[in-house]
NUFIVO-672971 format. One line per 5 residues: their letters; for each residue x, y, z of N, C-alpha, C. Coordinates in steps of 0.1 Angstrom, whole numbers. Layout:
BEGIN
a = X Y Z X Y Z X Y Z; ...;
This chain:
BEGIN
ralrv = 734 52 1034 734 67 1036 730 69 1051; 721 62 1056 716 64 1070 728 63 1080; 737 53 1078 748 51 1087 758 62 1086; 760 67 1074 770 78 1071 765 91 1078; 752 93 1075 746 106 1081 745 105 1096;
asglg = 741 94 1101 740 92 1115 753 93 1123; 764 89 1117 776 89 1124 781 103 1127; 777 113 1119 780 127 1122 769 134 1129; 757 128 1131 746 134 1136 748 140 1150; 753 132 1159 755 136 1173 763 149 1173;
arvga = 774 150 1165 782 162 1165 775 173 1160; 766 171 1149 759 182 1144 748 187 1153; 741 178 1160 731 182 1170 738 190 1181; 749 185 1186 757 192 1196 761 206 1192; 765 207 1179 769 221 1174 756 230 1173;
lasat = 745 224 1168 733 232 1168 728 236 1182; 730 227 1191 726 231 1205 735 242 1211; 748 241 1208 757 251 1212 754 264 1206; 751 264 1193 747 277 1187 734 283 1193; 725 274 1195 712 278 1201 715 284 1215;
igrml = 723 278 1223 726 283 1236 733 296 1235; 742 298 1226 748 311 1223 738 322 1220; 728 319 1212 718 328 1209 710 332 1221; 707 321 1229 699 323 1241 706 332 1251; 719 330 1253 726 338 1263 729 352 1259;
ggmhs = 730 355 1246 731 369 1242 719 377 1245; 720 388 1252 709 396 1255 700 392 1266; 705 382 1274 697 378 1286 702 384 1298; 693 385 1308 697 390 1322 707 380 1328; 715 385 1337 725 376 1343 719 364 1350;
tetaf = 708 365 1356 701 354 1363 698 343 1353; 692 347 1342 688 338 1331 701 331 1326; 711 339 1324 723 334 1318 729 324 1328; 730 327 1340 735 317 1350 727 305 1351; 714 306 1350 705 295 1350 708 286 1338;
leavk = 708 292 1326 711 284 1314 725 278 1314; 734 284 1319 748 279 1320 747 266 1330; 740 267 1340 738 256 1349 731 244 1342; 721 247 1334 714 237 1326 724 231 1317; 731 239 1310 741 234 1300 751 224 1306;
agdla = 756 228 1318 766 220 1326 760 208 1333; 747 207 1334 741 196 1340 742 197 1356; 743 209 1360 744 212 1375 731 213 1381; 725 201 1385 712 200 1390 710 209 1402; 720 209 1411 718 217 1424 717 232 1420;
qvtrh = 725 237 1411 724 251 1407 711 254 1400; 707 245 1391 694 247 1384 683 248 1393; 682 238 1403 671 239 1412 671 251 1421; 683 255 1425 684 267 1433 679 279 1425; 683 281 1413 678 292 1404 663 291 1403;
vddep = 657 280 1401 643 279 1399 636 281 1413; 642 277 1424 636 280 1437 635 295 1439; 646 301 1435 647 316 1437 638 324 1428; 637 319 1416 630 326 1405 622 316 1396; 610 312 1401 602 301 1394 600 305 1379;
sllda = 599 317 1375 597 321 1361 607 316 1352; 619 312 1357 629 306 1349 625 293 1343; 616 286 1349 611 273 1343 608 274 1329; 602 285 1325 597 287 1311 604 298 1304; 616 301 1309 624 311 1302 628 306 1288;
rpaga = 624 314 1278 626 310 1264 628 322 1255; 640 326 1253 642 337 1243 636 333 1229; 633 343 1222 628 340 1208 637 332 1200; 632 322 1193 640 314 1184 648 303 1191; 646 300 1204 654 290 1211 644 280 1218;
psaal = 649 268 1219 640 258 1226 641 260 1241; 632 253 1248 631 254 1262 644 249 1269; 645 254 1282 656 249 1290 656 234 1292; 644 229 1293 643 214 1295 648 207 1283; 645 212 1271 650 205 1259 665 207 1257;
lavyq = 670 219 1261 684 221 1260 691 212 1269; 686 209 1281 692 199 1290 693 186 1284; 682 182 1277 683 168 1270 693 169 1259; 694 179 1252 704 180 1241 718 179 1246; 720 185 1258 734 185 1264 737 172 1272;
ghpev = 727 162 1271 730 149 1278 726 149 1293; 717 158 1297 714 159 1311 698 157 1313; 693 145 1309 679 143 1310 674 145 1325; 682 142 1335 678 144 1349 675 159 1352; 682 168 1345 679 182 1347 666 185 1341;
aealv = 664 180 1329 651 183 1322 639 177 1330; 641 165 1335 631 159 1343 628 167 1356; 638 172 1362 636 181 1374 629 193 1370; 632 199 1359 624 211 1355 610 208 1352; 607 197 1346 593 193 1344 586 190 1357;
ergat = 593 183 1366 587 180 1379 583 193 1387; 591 203 1384 589 216 1391 579 225 1384; 574 221 1373 563 228 1366 566 234 1353; 578 231 1347 581 236 1334 570 232 1324; 567 241 1315 557 237 1304 563 226 1295;
vsvfe = 555 217 1292 559 205 1284 551 206 1271; 559 207 1260 553 207 1246 555 193 1240; 550 191 1228 553 178 1222 568 175 1220; 576 185 1220 590 183 1218 597 178 1231; 594 184 1242 599 179 1255 593 165 1257;
aaalg = 580 163 1255 574 150 1258 581 139 1249; 583 142 1236 590 132 1228 604 129 1232; 612 140 1235 626 138 1238 628 131 1252; 618 133 1261 619 127 1274 612 114 1275; 604 111 1265 597 98 1265 584 99 1274;
lsdvl = 578 111 1275 566 112 1284 554 109 1275; 552 96 1273 542 92 1263 528 96 1267; 525 95 1280 511 99 1284 509 114 1282; 519 122 1285 517 136 1282 517 139 1267; 525 132 1260 525 133 1245 512 130 1239;
salld = 506 119 1244 493 115 1239 482 125 1242; 482 131 1254 473 141 1257 475 154 1249; 487 158 1247 490 169 1238 485 167 1224; 487 155 1219 482 152 1205 467 151 1204; 461 147 1215 446 147 1215 441 161 1214;
eepaa = 448 170 1221 444 184 1220 447 191 1207; 458 187 1201 463 193 1189 469 183 1179; 461 175 1172 466 164 1164 477 169 1154; 476 181 1149 486 186 1139 500 187 1145; 501 187 1158 514 189 1164 523 176 1162;
vdavn = 517 166 1157 525 154 1154 537 157 1145; 535 166 1136 546 170 1127 550 184 1129; 548 190 1140 553 203 1143 568 204 1142; 573 216 1140 587 218 1140 591 228 1151; 601 224 1159 604 233 1170 614 244 1165;
edgfq = 618 253 1175 625 265 1172 639 262 1165; 644 250 1167 657 247 1161 656 236 1150; 644 234 1145 642 227 1133 638 212 1135; 637 207 1147 634 193 1149 619 190 1151; 615 178 1147 601 174 1148 601 164 1159;
plgla = 589 162 1165 588 152 1176 593 138 1173; 590 133 1161 594 119 1158 610 118 1158; 616 128 1152 631 128 1151 637 129 1165; 631 137 1174 635 138 1188 634 124 1195; 622 119 1194 619 106 1201 629 95 1196;
cffar = 632 95 1183 641 85 1177 656 88 1182; 660 101 1182 673 104 1185 676 101 1200; 666 102 1209 668 99 1223 663 85 1226; 661 77 1216 657 63 1218 644 61 1227; 634 70 1225 622 69 1232 612 61 1224;
reaae = 613 48 1225 606 38 1217 590 40 1218; 585 41 1230 571 43 1232 566 56 1226; 573 66 1228 569 79 1222 570 79 1207; 580 73 1202 581 72 1187 570 63 1181; 566 52 1188 555 44 1183 542 51 1184;
lllar = 540 59 1194 528 67 1195 527 78 1184; 538 84 1181 538 94 1171 536 88 1157; 541 76 1155 539 69 1142 524 65 1141; 518 60 1152 504 56 1152 495 68 1150; 500 80 1154 492 92 1151 495 99 1138;
gaavn = 503 92 1130 505 97 1116 517 106 1114; 527 105 1122 539 114 1120 546 110 1107; 551 120 1100 557 118 1087 571 111 1090; 573 99 1084 585 92 1086 596 97 1078; 593 102 1066 604 107 1057 605 122 1057;
sasrn = 603 129 1068 604 143 1069 617 147 1076; 626 154 1068 639 158 1073 637 170 1083; 646 171 1092 647 182 1101 648 195 1093; 643 206 1098 644 219 1091 656 227 1096; 668 221 1095 680 228 1100 692 222 1093;
aadvm = 703 227 1097 716 222 1090 718 207 1091; 713 201 1101 715 186 1103 708 179 1092; 696 184 1087 689 178 1076 688 163 1077; 683 158 1089 682 144 1091 667 140 1092; 665 127 1089 652 121 1090 652 113 1103;
plhsa = 640 109 1107 639 101 1119 647 88 1118; 649 82 1106 657 70 1105 671 73 1109; 677 84 1104 690 88 1108 691 89 1123; 681 95 1129 681 97 1144 681 84 1151; 673 74 1146 672 61 1152 685 54 1151;
vasrs = 692 55 1140 705 49 1138 715 55 1147; 715 68 1149 724 75 1158 722 71 1172; 710 68 1176 707 63 1189 710 48 1191; 713 42 1180 716 27 1180 704 19 1185; 692 24 1181 680 17 1185 675 8 1173;
vhlvr = 679 -5 1174 676 -14 1163 661 -15 1162; 654 -15 1173 639 -16 1172 633 -4 1164; 638 8 1167 632 20 1160 636 20 1146; 649 15 1143 653 14 1129 644 5 1121; 641 -7 1127 632 -16 1120 618 -11 1119;
tl = 613 -4 1130 600 1 1130 598 12 1119; 608 20 1117 607 31 1107 608 25 1093;
């Protein structure tokens, strides 16, 4: 089942990200829309220009949508997410897990242990994100802190961390889970 589910996982996550971006762009100011379009496209030069011009964009987050940094990761542009974090974007357990920022993740979990199984705006949990993006150290940290291994995402993807690890082709994480 894991292989069958994981084979379609990338497409489903992409579709969820696109739907999320669509929600984000509706009702936003043109500057925010242009910024998020640049994030989506992975246009690092435009993203940094927008943030330099309007630093508040670092944490632009319409209701019900994940951060711009997380959207960048979802769209396959981790370098954009890293640039946003370097410039001061707020990092939650979700960004930390998806980007593999294990030291940051550890500190966040020290402050709020229950965040180990938190659910983000689009239904994913930190362990699933760490596994999907093959962030081995982050996933191991989450497991050591008691993350639920058999907890499915709370969205249409309905995937568990094992499915995400298979989708990322991380043999180590598959065996660990």
